[in-house]
N, CA, C and O atoms as a Tripos MOL2 file, in Angstrom:
@<TRIPOS>MOLECULE
protein
  276   275    69     0     0
PROTEIN
NO_CHARGES

@<TRIPOS>ATOM
      1 N          43.9570  -84.7720  -43.9180 N.3       1 UNK1
      2 CA         42.5990  -84.2780  -43.9240 C.3       1 UNK1
      3 C          42.6680  -82.8120  -43.5450 C.2       1 UNK1
      4 O          43.2980  -82.4460  -42.5530 O.2       1 UNK1
      5 N          42.0120  -81.9690  -44.3430 N.am      2 UNK2
      6 CA         41.9930  -80.5400  -44.0340 C.3       2 UNK2
      7 C          40.6580  -79.9790  -44.5170 C.2       2 UNK2
      8 O          40.1940  -80.3040  -45.6100 O.2       2 UNK2
      9 N          40.0560  -79.1440  -43.6990 N.am      3 UNK3
     10 CA         38.8240  -78.4680  -44.1190 C.3       3 UNK3
     11 C          39.1870  -77.3790  -45.1260 C.2       3 UNK3
     12 O          40.1920  -76.6840  -44.9800 O.2       3 UNK3
     13 N          38.3610  -77.2490  -46.1300 N.am      4 UNK4
     14 CA         38.6240  -76.2960  -47.2090 C.3       4 UNK4
     15 C          38.7390  -74.8620  -46.7050 C.2       4 UNK4
     16 O          39.5340  -74.0790  -47.2240 O.2       4 UNK4
     17 N          37.9520  -74.5230  -45.7010 N.am      5 UNK5
     18 CA         37.9190  -73.1430  -45.2060 C.3       5 UNK5
     19 C          38.4290  -73.0360  -43.7640 C.2       5 UNK5
     20 O          37.9290  -72.2260  -42.9840 O.2       5 UNK5
     21 N          39.4140  -73.8470  -43.4200 N.am      6 UNK6
     22 CA         39.9960  -73.8170  -42.0780 C.3       6 UNK6
     23 C          40.9040  -72.5930  -41.9590 C.2       6 UNK6
     24 O          41.9020  -72.4900  -42.6720 O.2       6 UNK6
     25 N          40.5660  -71.6780  -41.0710 N.am      7 UNK7
     26 CA         41.3570  -70.4570  -40.9120 C.3       7 UNK7
     27 C          42.6360  -70.6910  -40.1130 C.2       7 UNK7
     28 O          43.5970  -69.9360  -40.2620 O.2       7 UNK7
     29 N          42.6660  -71.7180  -39.2700 N.am      8 UNK8
     30 CA         43.8630  -71.9920  -38.4620 C.3       8 UNK8
     31 C          44.9380  -72.7120  -39.2580 C.2       8 UNK8
     32 O          46.1240  -72.4190  -39.1070 O.2       8 UNK8
     33 N          44.5400  -73.6410  -40.0940 N.am      9 UNK9
     34 CA         45.4850  -74.3540  -40.9610 C.3       9 UNK9
     35 C          44.9410  -74.2910  -42.3850 C.2       9 UNK9
     36 O          44.2280  -75.1950  -42.8200 O.2       9 UNK9
     37 N          45.2740  -73.2310  -43.1090 N.am     10 UNK10
     38 CA         44.7350  -73.0370  -44.4520 C.3      10 UNK10
     39 C          45.0700  -74.1980  -45.3990 C.2      10 UNK10
     40 O          46.0990  -74.8600  -45.2640 O.2      10 UNK10
     41 N          44.1930  -74.4140  -46.3330 N.am     11 UNK11
     42 CA         44.3240  -75.5130  -47.2870 C.3      11 UNK11
     43 C          45.6290  -75.4200  -48.0840 C.2      11 UNK11
     44 O          46.2210  -76.4500  -48.4070 O.2      11 UNK11
     45 N          46.0790  -74.2290  -48.4010 N.am     12 UNK12
     46 CA         47.3280  -74.0800  -49.1590 C.3      12 UNK12
     47 C          48.5000  -74.7110  -48.4010 C.2      12 UNK12
     48 O          49.3590  -75.3490  -49.0090 O.2      12 UNK12
     49 N          48.5360  -74.5400  -47.1020 N.am     13 UNK13
     50 CA         49.5910  -75.1460  -46.2930 C.3      13 UNK13
     51 C          49.4950  -76.6630  -46.2860 C.2      13 UNK13
     52 O          50.5140  -77.3510  -46.3390 O.2      13 UNK13
     53 N          48.2920  -77.1810  -46.2210 N.am     14 UNK14
     54 CA         48.1020  -78.6340  -46.2540 C.3      14 UNK14
     55 C          48.5470  -79.2020  -47.5960 C.2      14 UNK14
     56 O          49.1310  -80.2840  -47.6560 O.2      14 UNK14
     57 N          48.2730  -78.4750  -48.6640 N.am     15 UNK15
     58 CA         48.7190  -78.9290  -49.9940 C.3      15 UNK15
     59 C          50.2420  -78.9530  -50.0820 C.2      15 UNK15
     60 O          50.8240  -79.8930  -50.6240 O.2      15 UNK15
     61 N          50.8840  -77.9150  -49.5470 N.am     16 UNK16
     62 CA         52.3550  -77.8990  -49.5570 C.3      16 UNK16
     63 C          52.9210  -79.0620  -48.7480 C.2      16 UNK16
     64 O          53.8770  -79.7120  -49.1710 O.2      16 UNK16
     65 N          52.3350  -79.3190  -47.5930 N.am     17 UNK17
     66 CA         52.8140  -80.4100  -46.7520 C.3      17 UNK17
     67 C          52.6350  -81.7570  -47.4590 C.2      17 UNK17
     68 O          53.5270  -82.6050  -47.4100 O.2      17 UNK17
     69 N          51.5110  -81.9540  -48.1030 N.am     18 UNK18
     70 CA         51.2630  -83.2150  -48.8130 C.3      18 UNK18
     71 C          52.3080  -83.4250  -49.9130 C.2      18 UNK18
     72 O          52.7170  -84.5590  -50.1620 O.2      18 UNK18
     73 N          52.7380  -82.3610  -50.5650 N.am     19 UNK19
     74 CA         53.7600  -82.4750  -51.6110 C.3      19 UNK19
     75 C          55.1170  -82.8520  -51.0260 C.2      19 UNK19
     76 O          55.9300  -83.4740  -51.7100 O.2      19 UNK19
     77 N          55.3700  -82.4900  -49.7830 N.am     20 UNK20
     78 CA         56.6520  -82.7780  -49.1470 C.3      20 UNK20
     79 C          56.8010  -84.2500  -48.7400 C.2      20 UNK20
     80 O          57.9080  -84.7000  -48.4420 O.2      20 UNK20
     81 N          55.7090  -84.9850  -48.7270 N.am     21 UNK21
     82 CA         55.7380  -86.3850  -48.3410 C.3      21 UNK21
     83 C          55.3340  -87.2340  -49.5390 C.2      21 UNK21
     84 O          54.1550  -87.2700  -49.8930 O.2      21 UNK21
     85 N          56.2880  -87.9210  -50.1750 N.am     22 UNK22
     86 CA         55.9850  -88.6790  -51.3940 C.3      22 UNK22
     87 C          54.8440  -89.6770  -51.2410 C.2      22 UNK22
     88 O          54.0890  -89.8980  -52.1880 O.2      22 UNK22
     89 N          54.7070  -90.2800  -50.0680 N.am     23 UNK23
     90 CA         53.6300  -91.2440  -49.8400 C.3      23 UNK23
     91 C          52.3920  -90.5880  -49.2250 C.2      23 UNK23
     92 O          51.4060  -91.2670  -48.9380 O.2      23 UNK23
     93 N          52.4420  -89.2830  -49.0260 N.am     24 UNK24
     94 CA         51.3390  -88.5820  -48.3780 C.3      24 UNK24
     95 C          50.1220  -88.4340  -49.2740 C.2      24 UNK24
     96 O          50.2300  -88.4330  -50.5010 O.2      24 UNK24
     97 N          48.9830  -88.3110  -48.6540 N.am     25 UNK25
     98 CA         47.7150  -88.0690  -49.3530 C.3      25 UNK25
     99 C          46.9980  -86.9520  -48.6130 C.2      25 UNK25
    100 O          47.0830  -86.8460  -47.3890 O.2      25 UNK25
    101 N          46.3000  -86.1330  -49.3590 N.am     26 UNK26
    102 CA         45.4930  -85.0700  -48.7700 C.3      26 UNK26
    103 C          44.0550  -85.2640  -49.1930 C.2      26 UNK26
    104 O          43.7520  -85.3230  -50.3850 O.2      26 UNK26
    105 N          43.1800  -85.3620  -48.2330 N.am     27 UNK27
    106 CA         41.7420  -85.3600  -48.4880 C.3      27 UNK27
    107 C          41.2000  -84.0570  -47.9210 C.2      27 UNK27
    108 O          41.6750  -83.5680  -46.8960 O.2      27 UNK27
    109 N          40.2090  -83.5040  -48.5930 N.am     28 UNK28
    110 CA         39.6600  -82.1930  -48.2340 C.3      28 UNK28
    111 C          38.1970  -82.3440  -47.8530 C.2      28 UNK28
    112 O          37.4480  -83.0830  -48.4920 O.2      28 UNK28
    113 N          37.8030  -81.6380  -46.8080 N.am     29 UNK29
    114 CA         36.4040  -81.5690  -46.4050 C.3      29 UNK29
    115 C          35.8840  -80.2150  -46.8710 C.2      29 UNK29
    116 O          36.4480  -79.1760  -46.5280 O.2      29 UNK29
    117 N          34.8260  -80.2280  -47.6380 N.am     30 UNK30
    118 CA         34.2690  -78.9990  -48.2100 C.3      30 UNK30
    119 C          33.4640  -78.2440  -47.1600 C.2      30 UNK30
    120 O          32.2440  -78.1100  -47.2610 O.2      30 UNK30
    121 N          34.1860  -77.7510  -46.1390 N.am     31 UNK31
    122 CA         33.5400  -77.0010  -45.0630 C.3      31 UNK31
    123 C          34.5880  -76.1560  -44.3660 C.2      31 UNK31
    124 O          35.7620  -76.1560  -44.7350 O.2      31 UNK31
    125 N          34.1470  -75.4490  -43.3680 N.am     32 UNK32
    126 CA         35.0590  -74.6520  -42.5560 C.3      32 UNK32
    127 C          35.2770  -75.3220  -41.2210 C.2      32 UNK32
    128 O          34.7000  -76.3700  -40.9320 O.2      32 UNK32
    129 N          36.0970  -74.7200  -40.4270 N.am     33 UNK33
    130 CA         36.3270  -75.2530  -39.0960 C.3      33 UNK33
    131 C          37.6520  -75.9670  -38.9920 C.2      33 UNK33
    132 O          38.2500  -76.3610  -39.9930 O.2      33 UNK33
    133 N          38.0960  -76.1240  -37.7700 N.am     34 UNK34
    134 CA         39.4240  -76.6780  -37.5520 C.3      34 UNK34
    135 C          39.4030  -78.1100  -37.0380 C.2      34 UNK34
    136 O          40.0570  -78.9700  -37.6270 O.2      34 UNK34
    137 N          38.6890  -78.3940  -35.9780 N.am     35 UNK35
    138 CA         38.7540  -79.7070  -35.3670 C.3      35 UNK35
    139 C          37.5620  -80.5410  -35.8260 C.2      35 UNK35
    140 O          36.4620  -80.4210  -35.2870 O.2      35 UNK35
    141 N          37.7940  -81.3880  -36.8280 N.am     36 UNK36
    142 CA         36.7070  -82.1300  -37.4570 C.3      36 UNK36
    143 C          35.9730  -83.0500  -36.4910 C.2      36 UNK36
    144 O          34.7600  -83.2200  -36.6090 O.2      36 UNK36
    145 N          36.6770  -83.6400  -35.5470 N.am     37 UNK37
    146 CA         36.0300  -84.5640  -34.6190 C.3      37 UNK37
    147 C          34.9490  -83.8890  -33.7830 C.2      37 UNK37
    148 O          34.0100  -84.5540  -33.3430 O.2      37 UNK37
    149 N          35.0580  -82.6210  -33.5620 N.am     38 UNK38
    150 CA         34.0520  -81.9210  -32.7490 C.3      38 UNK38
    151 C          32.8070  -81.5900  -33.5520 C.2      38 UNK38
    152 O          31.7900  -81.2060  -32.9740 O.2      38 UNK38
    153 N          32.8630  -81.7260  -34.8520 N.am     39 UNK39
    154 CA         31.7210  -81.3960  -35.7030 C.3      39 UNK39
    155 C          30.6490  -82.4800  -35.6690 C.2      39 UNK39
    156 O          29.5050  -82.2320  -36.0530 O.2      39 UNK39
    157 N          31.0020  -83.6600  -35.2220 N.am     40 UNK40
    158 CA         30.0310  -84.7320  -35.0860 C.3      40 UNK40
    159 C          29.5210  -85.2610  -36.4100 C.2      40 UNK40
    160 O          30.2980  -85.4230  -37.3500 O.2      40 UNK40
    161 N          28.2120  -85.5360  -36.5030 N.am     41 UNK41
    162 CA         27.6430  -86.1960  -37.6750 C.3      41 UNK41
    163 C          27.8060  -85.4230  -38.9830 C.2      41 UNK41
    164 O          27.7080  -86.0170  -40.0570 O.2      41 UNK41
    165 N          28.0490  -84.1300  -38.9180 N.am     42 UNK42
    166 CA         28.1540  -83.3500  -40.1620 C.3      42 UNK42
    167 C          29.4070  -83.7060  -40.9560 C.2      42 UNK42
    168 O          29.5120  -83.3540  -42.1310 O.2      42 UNK42
    169 N          30.3490  -84.3930  -40.3360 N.am     43 UNK43
    170 CA         31.5660  -84.8090  -41.0380 C.3      43 UNK43
    171 C          31.8340  -86.3050  -40.8020 C.2      43 UNK43
    172 O          32.9720  -86.7180  -40.5780 O.2      43 UNK43
    173 N          30.7860  -87.0810  -40.8570 N.am     44 UNK44
    174 CA         30.8740  -88.5150  -40.5810 C.3      44 UNK44
    175 C          31.8790  -89.2200  -41.4950 C.2      44 UNK44
    176 O          32.7060  -89.9890  -41.0040 O.2      44 UNK44
    177 N          31.8320  -88.9820  -42.8050 N.am     45 UNK45
    178 CA         32.7260  -89.6750  -43.7280 C.3      45 UNK45
    179 C          34.1920  -89.2920  -43.5210 C.2      45 UNK45
    180 O          35.0450  -90.1800  -43.4910 O.2      45 UNK45
    181 N          34.5160  -88.0070  -43.3790 N.am     46 UNK46
    182 CA         35.9220  -87.6810  -43.1130 C.3      46 UNK46
    183 C          36.4410  -88.2930  -41.8170 C.2      46 UNK46
    184 O          37.5800  -88.7560  -41.7680 O.2      46 UNK46
    185 N          35.6260  -88.3010  -40.7720 N.am     47 UNK47
    186 CA         36.0580  -88.8860  -39.5010 C.3      47 UNK47
    187 C          36.2820  -90.3870  -39.6710 C.2      47 UNK47
    188 O          37.2350  -90.9340  -39.1150 O.2      47 UNK47
    189 N          35.4250  -91.0520  -40.4250 N.am     48 UNK48
    190 CA         35.6280  -92.4790  -40.6970 C.3      48 UNK48
    191 C          36.9370  -92.6970  -41.4550 C.2      48 UNK48
    192 O          37.6610  -93.6540  -41.1800 O.2      48 UNK48
    193 N          37.2420  -91.8180  -42.4050 N.am     49 UNK49
    194 CA         38.4830  -91.9460  -43.1670 C.3      49 UNK49
    195 C          39.6980  -91.7510  -42.2740 C.2      49 UNK49
    196 O          40.6960  -92.4570  -42.4210 O.2      49 UNK49
    197 N          39.6230  -90.8090  -41.3580 N.am     50 UNK50
    198 CA         40.7280  -90.5860  -40.4110 C.3      50 UNK50
    199 C          40.9110  -91.8170  -39.5320 C.2      50 UNK50
    200 O          42.0310  -92.2960  -39.3540 O.2      50 UNK50
    201 N          39.8150  -92.3270  -38.9870 N.am     51 UNK51
    202 CA         39.8920  -93.5150  -38.1410 C.3      51 UNK51
    203 C          40.4840  -94.7010  -38.9050 C.2      51 UNK51
    204 O          41.3320  -95.4210  -38.3780 O.2      51 UNK51
    205 N          40.0440  -94.9000  -40.1290 N.am     52 UNK52
    206 CA         40.5560  -95.9930  -40.9590 C.3      52 UNK52
    207 C          42.0550  -95.8460  -41.1840 C.2      52 UNK52
    208 O          42.8010  -96.8190  -41.0800 O.2      52 UNK52
    209 N          42.4880  -94.6420  -41.4890 N.am     53 UNK53
    210 CA         43.9110  -94.4050  -41.7140 C.3      53 UNK53
    211 C          44.7270  -94.6940  -40.4530 C.2      53 UNK53
    212 O          45.7830  -95.3240  -40.5230 O.2      53 UNK53
    213 N          44.2440  -94.2410  -39.3210 N.am     54 UNK54
    214 CA         44.9760  -94.4650  -38.0750 C.3      54 UNK54
    215 C          45.0470  -95.9440  -37.6930 C.2      54 UNK54
    216 O          46.0370  -96.3940  -37.1160 O.2      54 UNK54
    217 N          43.9990  -96.6910  -38.0160 N.am     55 UNK55
    218 CA         43.9540  -98.0980  -37.6230 C.3      55 UNK55
    219 C          44.5920  -99.0390  -38.6420 C.2      55 UNK55
    220 O          45.1230 -100.0860  -38.2750 O.2      55 UNK55
    221 N          44.5400  -98.6650  -39.9290 N.am     56 UNK56
    222 CA         44.9730  -99.6060  -40.9760 C.3      56 UNK56
    223 C          46.0220  -99.0260  -41.9170 C.2      56 UNK56
    224 O          46.6020  -99.7630  -42.7160 O.2      56 UNK56
    225 N          46.2770  -97.7310  -41.8400 N.am     57 UNK57
    226 CA         47.1700  -97.0000  -42.7530 C.3      57 UNK57
    227 C          46.6110  -96.8920  -44.1740 C.2      57 UNK57
    228 O          47.3190  -96.4490  -45.0780 O.2      57 UNK57
    229 N          45.3600  -97.2890  -44.3830 N.am     58 UNK58
    230 CA         44.7210  -97.1270  -45.6880 C.3      58 UNK58
    231 C          44.2310  -95.6870  -45.8040 C.2      58 UNK58
    232 O          43.5240  -95.1860  -44.9300 O.2      58 UNK58
    233 N          44.6200  -95.0290  -46.9010 N.am     59 UNK59
    234 CA         44.2530  -93.6290  -47.1020 C.3      59 UNK59
    235 C          43.1810  -93.4940  -48.1790 C.2      59 UNK59
    236 O          43.0100  -94.3950  -49.0010 O.2      59 UNK59
    237 N          42.4620  -92.3790  -48.1790 N.am     60 UNK60
    238 CA         41.5100  -92.1380  -49.2560 C.3      60 UNK60
    239 C          42.2630  -91.9840  -50.5840 C.2      60 UNK60
    240 O          43.4530  -91.6690  -50.5820 O.2      60 UNK60
    241 N          41.5960  -92.1970  -51.6940 N.am     61 UNK61
    242 CA         42.2400  -92.0080  -52.9920 C.3      61 UNK61
    243 C          42.7250  -90.5590  -53.1640 C.2      61 UNK61
    244 O          42.1220  -89.6400  -52.6110 O.2      61 UNK61
    245 N          43.7990  -90.3520  -53.9180 N.am     62 UNK62
    246 CA         44.2750  -88.9860  -54.1710 C.3      62 UNK62
    247 C          43.1520  -88.1120  -54.7440 C.2      62 UNK62
    248 O          42.3690  -88.5550  -55.5850 O.2      62 UNK62
    249 N          43.0930  -86.8850  -54.2780 N.am     63 UNK63
    250 CA         42.0930  -85.9420  -54.7770 C.3      63 UNK63
    251 C          40.7280  -86.0610  -54.1310 C.2      63 UNK63
    252 O          39.7780  -85.4300  -54.5950 O.2      63 UNK63
    253 N          40.6000  -86.8470  -53.0800 N.am     64 UNK64
    254 CA         39.3060  -87.0200  -52.4250 C.3      64 UNK64
    255 C          38.8440  -85.7150  -51.7980 C.2      64 UNK64
    256 O          39.5980  -85.0490  -51.0880 O.2      64 UNK64
    257 N          37.5820  -85.3550  -52.0730 N.am     65 UNK65
    258 CA         36.9360  -84.2100  -51.4270 C.3      65 UNK65
    259 C          35.6280  -84.7300  -50.8330 C.2      65 UNK65
    260 O          34.7820  -85.2880  -51.5320 O.2      65 UNK65
    261 N          35.4920  -84.5330  -49.5380 N.am     66 UNK66
    262 CA         34.2790  -84.9600  -48.8450 C.3      66 UNK66
    263 C          33.3230  -83.7810  -48.7470 C.2      66 UNK66
    264 O          33.7200  -82.7000  -48.3140 O.2      66 UNK66
    265 N          32.0610  -83.9740  -49.1460 N.am     67 UNK67
    266 CA         31.0870  -82.8880  -48.9840 C.3      67 UNK67
    267 C          30.7260  -82.7120  -47.5120 C.2      67 UNK67
    268 O          30.7500  -83.6680  -46.7370 O.2      67 UNK67
    269 N          30.3980  -81.5030  -47.1480 N.am     68 UNK68
    270 CA         29.8810  -81.2990  -45.7880 C.3      68 UNK68
    271 C          28.4210  -81.6710  -45.8070 C.2      68 UNK68
    272 O          27.7220  -81.3820  -46.7770 O.2      68 UNK68
    273 N          27.9430  -82.3100  -44.7490 N.am     69 UNK69
    274 CA         26.5470  -82.7840  -44.7080 C.3      69 UNK69
    275 C          25.6360  -81.7100  -44.2210 C.2      69 UNK69
    276 O          24.4270  -81.9240  -44.1210 O.2      69 UNK69
@<TRIPOS>BOND
     1     1     2 1
     2     2     3 1
     3     3     4 2
     4     3     5 am
     5     5     6 1
     6     6     7 1
     7     7     8 2
     8     7     9 am
     9     9    10 1
    10    10    11 1
    11    11    12 2
    12    11    13 am
    13    13    14 1
    14    14    15 1
    15    15    16 2
    16    15    17 am
    17    17    18 1
    18    18    19 1
    19    19    20 2
    20    19    21 am
    21    21    22 1
    22    22    23 1
    23    23    24 2
    24    23    25 am
    25    25    26 1
    26    26    27 1
    27    27    28 2
    28    27    29 am
    29    29    30 1
    30    30    31 1
    31    31    32 2
    32    31    33 am
    33    33    34 1
    34    34    35 1
    35    35    36 2
    36    35    37 am
    37    37    38 1
    38    38    39 1
    39    39    40 2
    40    39    41 am
    41    41    42 1
    42    42    43 1
    43    43    44 2
    44    43    45 am
    45    45    46 1
    46    46    47 1
    47    47    48 2
    48    47    49 am
    49    49    50 1
    50    50    51 1
    51    51    52 2
    52    51    53 am
    53    53    54 1
    54    54    55 1
    55    55    56 2
    56    55    57 am
    57    57    58 1
    58    58    59 1
    59    59    60 2
    60    59    61 am
    61    61    62 1
    62    62    63 1
    63    63    64 2
    64    63    65 am
    65    65    66 1
    66    66    67 1
    67    67    68 2
    68    67    69 am
    69    69    70 1
    70    70    71 1
    71    71    72 2
    72    71    73 am
    73    73    74 1
    74    74    75 1
    75    75    76 2
    76    75    77 am
    77    77    78 1
    78    78    79 1
    79    79    80 2
    80    79    81 am
    81    81    82 1
    82    82    83 1
    83    83    84 2
    84    83    85 am
    85    85    86 1
    86    86    87 1
    87    87    88 2
    88    87    89 am
    89    89    90 1
    90    90    91 1
    91    91    92 2
    92    91    93 am
    93    93    94 1
    94    94    95 1
    95    95    96 2
    96    95    97 am
    97    97    98 1
    98    98    99 1
    99    99   100 2
   100    99   101 am
   101   101   102 1
   102   102   103 1
   103   103   104 2
   104   103   105 am
   105   105   106 1
   106   106   107 1
   107   107   108 2
   108   107   109 am
   109   109   110 1
   110   110   111 1
   111   111   112 2
   112   111   113 am
   113   113   114 1
   114   114   115 1
   115   115   116 2
   116   115   117 am
   117   117   118 1
   118   118   119 1
   119   119   120 2
   120   119   121 am
   121   121   122 1
   122   122   123 1
   123   123   124 2
   124   123   125 am
   125   125   126 1
   126   126   127 1
   127   127   128 2
   128   127   129 am
   129   129   130 1
   130   130   131 1
   131   131   132 2
   132   131   133 am
   133   133   134 1
   134   134   135 1
   135   135   136 2
   136   135   137 am
   137   137   138 1
   138   138   139 1
   139   139   140 2
   140   139   141 am
   141   141   142 1
   142   142   143 1
   143   143   144 2
   144   143   145 am
   145   145   146 1
   146   146   147 1
   147   147   148 2
   148   147   149 am
   149   149   150 1
   150   150   151 1
   151   151   152 2
   152   151   153 am
   153   153   154 1
   154   154   155 1
   155   155   156 2
   156   155   157 am
   157   157   158 1
   158   158   159 1
   159   159   160 2
   160   159   161 am
   161   161   162 1
   162   162   163 1
   163   163   164 2
   164   163   165 am
   165   165   166 1
   166   166   167 1
   167   167   168 2
   168   167   169 am
   169   169   170 1
   170   170   171 1
   171   171   172 2
   172   171   173 am
   173   173   174 1
   174   174   175 1
   175   175   176 2
   176   175   177 am
   177   177   178 1
   178   178   179 1
   179   179   180 2
   180   179   181 am
   181   181   182 1
   182   182   183 1
   183   183   184 2
   184   183   185 am
   185   185   186 1
   186   186   187 1
   187   187   188 2
   188   187   189 am
   189   189   190 1
   190   190   191 1
   191   191   192 2
   192   191   193 am
   193   193   194 1
   194   194   195 1
   195   195   196 2
   196   195   197 am
   197   197   198 1
   198   198   199 1
   199   199   200 2
   200   199   201 am
   201   201   202 1
   202   202   203 1
   203   203   204 2
   204   203   205 am
   205   205   206 1
   206   206   207 1
   207   207   208 2
   208   207   209 am
   209   209   210 1
   210   210   211 1
   211   211   212 2
   212   211   213 am
   213   213   214 1
   214   214   215 1
   215   215   216 2
   216   215   217 am
   217   217   218 1
   218   218   219 1
   219   219   220 2
   220   219   221 am
   221   221   222 1
   222   222   223 1
   223   223   224 2
   224   223   225 am
   225   225   226 1
   226   226   227 1
   227   227   228 2
   228   227   229 am
   229   229   230 1
   230   230   231 1
   231   231   232 2
   232   231   233 am
   233   233   234 1
   234   234   235 1
   235   235   236 2
   236   235   237 am
   237   237   238 1
   238   238   239 1
   239   239   240 2
   240   239   241 am
   241   241   242 1
   242   242   243 1
   243   243   244 2
   244   243   245 am
   245   245   246 1
   246   246   247 1
   247   247   248 2
   248   247   249 am
   249   249   250 1
   250   250   251 1
   251   251   252 2
   252   251   253 am
   253   253   254 1
   254   254   255 1
   255   255   256 2
   256   255   257 am
   257   257   258 1
   258   258   259 1
   259   259   260 2
   260   259   261 am
   261   261   262 1
   262   262   263 1
   263   263   264 2
   264   263   265 am
   265   265   266 1
   266   266   267 1
   267   267   268 2
   268   267   269 am
   269   269   270 1
   270   270   271 1
   271   271   272 2
   272   271   273 am
   273   273   274 1
   274   274   275 1
   275   275   276 2
@<TRIPOS>SUBSTRUCTURE
     1 UNK1         2 RESIDUE 1 A UNK
     2 UNK2         6 RESIDUE 1 A UNK
     3 UNK3        10 RESIDUE 1 A UNK
     4 UNK4        14 RESIDUE 1 A UNK
     5 UNK5        18 RESIDUE 1 A UNK
     6 UNK6        22 RESIDUE 1 A UNK
     7 UNK7        26 RESIDUE 1 A UNK
     8 UNK8        30 RESIDUE 1 A UNK
     9 UNK9        34 RESIDUE 1 A UNK
    10 UNK10       38 RESIDUE 1 A UNK
    11 UNK11       42 RESIDUE 1 A UNK
    12 UNK12       46 RESIDUE 1 A UNK
    13 UNK13       50 RESIDUE 1 A UNK
    14 UNK14       54 RESIDUE 1 A UNK
    15 UNK15       58 RESIDUE 1 A UNK
    16 UNK16       62 RESIDUE 1 A UNK
    17 UNK17       66 RESIDUE 1 A UNK
    18 UNK18       70 RESIDUE 1 A UNK
    19 UNK19       74 RESIDUE 1 A UNK
    20 UNK20       78 RESIDUE 1 A UNK
    21 UNK21       82 RESIDUE 1 A UNK
    22 UNK22       86 RESIDUE 1 A UNK
    23 UNK23       90 RESIDUE 1 A UNK
    24 UNK24       94 RESIDUE 1 A UNK
    25 UNK25       98 RESIDUE 1 A UNK
    26 UNK26      102 RESIDUE 1 A UNK
    27 UNK27      106 RESIDUE 1 A UNK
    28 UNK28      110 RESIDUE 1 A UNK
    29 UNK29      114 RESIDUE 1 A UNK
    30 UNK30      118 RESIDUE 1 A UNK
    31 UNK31      122 RESIDUE 1 A UNK
    32 UNK32      126 RESIDUE 1 A UNK
    33 UNK33      130 RESIDUE 1 A UNK
    34 UNK34      134 RESIDUE 1 A UNK
    35 UNK35      138 RESIDUE 1 A UNK
    36 UNK36      142 RESIDUE 1 A UNK
    37 UNK37      146 RESIDUE 1 A UNK
    38 UNK38      150 RESIDUE 1 A UNK
    39 UNK39      154 RESIDUE 1 A UNK
    40 UNK40      158 RESIDUE 1 A UNK
    41 UNK41      162 RESIDUE 1 A UNK
    42 UNK42      166 RESIDUE 1 A UNK
    43 UNK43      170 RESIDUE 1 A UNK
    44 UNK44      174 RESIDUE 1 A UNK
    45 UNK45      178 RESIDUE 1 A UNK
    46 UNK46      182 RESIDUE 1 A UNK
    47 UNK47      186 RESIDUE 1 A UNK
    48 UNK48      190 RESIDUE 1 A UNK
    49 UNK49      194 RESIDUE 1 A UNK
    50 UNK50      198 RESIDUE 1 A UNK
    51 UNK51      202 RESIDUE 1 A UNK
    52 UNK52      206 RESIDUE 1 A UNK
    53 UNK53      210 RESIDUE 1 A UNK
    54 UNK54      214 RESIDUE 1 A UNK
    55 UNK55      218 RESIDUE 1 A UNK
    56 UNK56      222 RESIDUE 1 A UNK
    57 UNK57      226 RESIDUE 1 A UNK
    58 UNK58      230 RESIDUE 1 A UNK
    59 UNK59      234 RESIDUE 1 A UNK
    60 UNK60      238 RESIDUE 1 A UNK
    61 UNK61      242 RESIDUE 1 A UNK
    62 UNK62      246 RESIDUE 1 A UNK
    63 UNK63      250 RESIDUE 1 A UNK
    64 UNK64      254 RESIDUE 1 A UNK
    65 UNK65      258 RESIDUE 1 A UNK
    66 UNK66      262 RESIDUE 1 A UNK
    67 UNK67      266 RESIDUE 1 A UNK
    68 UNK68      270 RESIDUE 1 A UNK
    69 UNK69      274 RESIDUE 1 A UNK
């Protein structure tokens, strides 16, 4: 999961990292900012996807982009 306009961890770096892991998936949040959990309700779907992945290892489909609310 990476925010599209994250200045601390740019999206290009996240894309490169995702390519380095054959089973990896990258989902993008169409917003700025670094720590998604602190954004609260404005990123409800991405946070749910992160929680789901951590608990079940189920990832979003390849190419997933979450809109900012």
